[in-house]
C-alpha positions as CSV (number, residue, x, y, z in Angstrom):
1,M,15.7,4.2,9.4
2,N,16.8,3.3,12.9
3,V,14.6,1.0,15.0
4,K,13.7,2.6,18.4
5,S,11.6,-0.3,19.7
6,R,9.8,-3.5,18.7
7,H,6.9,-5.2,20.5
8,H,4.5,-7.9,19.8
9,L,0.9,-6.9,19.2
10,R,-2.1,-8.0,21.3
11,A,-4.6,-10.4,19.8
12,D,-7.2,-7.6,19.4
13,E,-4.7,-5.4,17.5
14,I,-3.8,-8.3,15.2
15,D,-7.5,-9.0,14.6
16,A,-8.1,-5.3,13.7
17,I,-5.2,-5.5,11.1
18,E,-6.4,-8.7,9.6
19,E,-10.0,-7.5,9.4
20,A,-9.0,-4.2,7.8
21,V,-6.7,-5.8,5.2
22,A,-9.3,-8.4,4.4
23,A,-12.1,-5.8,4.0
24,N,-10.0,-3.3,2.0
25,L,-7.9,-5.6,-0.1
26,G,-9.6,-8.9,-0.1
27,V,-6.4,-10.5,1.4
28,E,-6.1,-13.0,4.2
29,L,-2.8,-12.6,6.1
30,D,-1.4,-16.0,7.2
31,A,1.2,-15.3,9.8
32,D,2.4,-16.4,13.2
33,T,3.9,-13.1,14.5
34,F,2.9,-9.4,14.3
35,E,5.4,-6.9,15.8
36,K,5.0,-3.1,15.8
37,V,8.2,-1.2,15.0
38,E,8.8,2.4,16.1
39,F,11.6,4.3,14.4
40,E,13.9,7.0,15.8
41,D,14.1,8.9,12.6
42,S,10.8,8.3,10.8
43,D,7.1,8.8,11.2
44,W,6.2,5.5,9.6
45,D,4.1,3.1,11.8
46,V,5.0,-0.3,10.6
47,V,4.1,-3.9,11.6
48,L,6.4,-6.8,10.9
49,V,4.4,-9.8,9.7
50,D,6.6,-12.9,10.5
51,G,9.6,-10.5,10.5
52,D,8.8,-8.7,7.2
53,P,7.6,-5.1,7.0
54,F,4.2,-5.9,5.4
55,V,1.8,-3.5,7.1
56,L,1.9,0.2,7.5
57,Y,-0.6,2.6,9.1
58,V,-1.8,5.6,7.1
59,D,-3.8,7.9,9.3
60,D,-4.3,5.1,11.8
61,E,-5.6,2.8,9.0
62,P,-3.7,-0.5,8.5
63,F,-2.7,-1.2,4.9
64,L,-0.1,-3.4,3.2
65,T,3.3,-2.0,2.2
66,V,4.5,-2.4,-1.3
67,E,6.4,-5.5,-0.1
68,G,3.3,-6.7,1.6
69,L,1.2,-6.2,-1.6
70,N,3.7,-8.2,-3.6
71,A,3.7,-11.0,-1.0
72,Y,-0.2,-11.0,-0.7
73,P,-1.5,-9.7,-4.0
74,P,-4.9,-7.9,-3.4
75,T,-8.1,-8.3,-5.3
76,D,-9.7,-5.1,-4.2
77,H,-8.8,-1.4,-4.3
78,V,-6.3,-2.0,-7.1
79,V,-5.3,0.7,-9.7
80,T,-3.4,-0.6,-12.7
81,V,-1.0,1.7,-14.6
82,D,0.6,1.3,-18.1
83,S,4.3,0.9,-18.8
84,G,4.7,4.6,-19.4
85,A,3.7,5.4,-15.8
86,I,6.0,2.9,-14.1
87,S,9.1,5.1,-13.7
88,F,7.1,8.0,-12.4
89,V,5.1,6.0,-9.9
90,S,8.3,4.2,-8.8
91,D,9.9,7.6,-8.1
92,G,7.0,8.6,-5.9
93,A,4.9,10.7,-8.4
94,D,1.2,11.0,-8.0
95,V,-0.8,8.9,-10.5
96,M,-2.4,10.8,-13.4
97,R,-5.5,9.6,-15.3
98,P,-3.7,9.0,-18.7
99,G,-1.4,6.4,-17.1
100,I,-4.3,4.3,-15.6
101,T,-5.5,1.4,-17.6
102,E,-7.9,0.0,-15.0
103,A,-9.3,0.8,-11.6
104,D,-11.5,-1.2,-9.2
105,D,-15.0,0.2,-9.3
106,G,-15.3,-0.3,-5.5
107,I,-12.8,2.5,-4.9
108,A,-14.2,5.7,-3.4
109,A,-12.4,9.1,-3.2
110,G,-10.3,9.0,-0.1
111,D,-9.7,5.2,-0.1
112,L,-6.2,3.8,0.2
113,V,-5.3,2.0,-3.0
114,A,-2.6,-0.5,-4.3
115,I,-1.0,0.6,-7.5
116,N,0.3,-2.1,-9.8
117,E,1.7,-2.2,-13.3
118,E,-0.1,-4.1,-16.1
119,S,2.9,-6.0,-17.7
120,H,4.0,-8.1,-14.8
121,G,1.4,-7.4,-12.2
122,K,4.0,-6.1,-9.7
123,F,2.9,-3.6,-7.1
124,L,4.7,-0.3,-7.2
125,A,3.1,2.0,-4.7
126,V,0.4,2.8,-2.1
127,G,-1.7,5.9,-2.6
128,R,-4.9,7.7,-1.6
129,A,-7.6,8.0,-4.2
130,K,-8.7,11.5,-5.2
131,A,-11.5,10.1,-7.3
132,S,-13.7,7.1,-7.4
133,G,-12.6,4.0,-9.3
134,D,-15.1,4.5,-12.1
135,E,-13.8,8.1,-12.6
136,M,-10.1,7.2,-12.7
137,V,-9.5,6.3,-16.4
138,G,-9.5,9.3,-18.6
139,D,-7.4,12.0,-20.3
140,S,-6.2,14.4,-17.6
141,G,-5.9,15.1,-13.9
142,K,-4.2,13.7,-10.8
143,V,-6.3,10.9,-9.3
144,V,-4.1,9.1,-6.8
145,E,-1.8,10.8,-4.3
146,S,1.4,8.7,-3.6
147,I,2.1,7.7,0.0
148,H,4.6,4.9,-0.2
149,H,6.5,3.6,-3.2
150,V,9.3,1.3,-4.5
151,G,12.6,2.7,-3.5
152,D,11.5,4.9,-0.6
153,D,13.0,4.6,2.9
154,L,10.3,2.1,4.0
155,F,10.7,0.0,0.9
156,E,14.5,-0.1,1.6
157,F,14.0,-0.9,5.3
158,S,15.1,-4.4,6.4
159,V,15.2,-5.8,9.9
């Protein structure tokens, strides 16, 4: 991913990011600088938080990247998967009901969610819920569509 441009965000843009992340994930970003990065060869919209790619936009909605989730662990909109699902989720697969051990009841279908693994609490992916949190645990069906995951181009990006 080649950087096309970088520019600092205005105060109102920073406020919008901080408010969205706090409302969706229960996380307060503590940072001095926010820079938007545009790439020559990618459609990702990314914001560097103190120089690290911690925020991405999904359909104009700010959300933390996998790296951002691990730096600022969220309390809301979290879906936890078992050890059997880790390799699939880390490779970008959508999340299936049998792999889910727990899901935040506050999740509604269509919400962005943070996917973590139960053993170490590390975040593996960002996805879009296809079901509400109270309907995610079960025997069959795809319930989270993967958007960004460990090992993808955005995860591997460094400034």
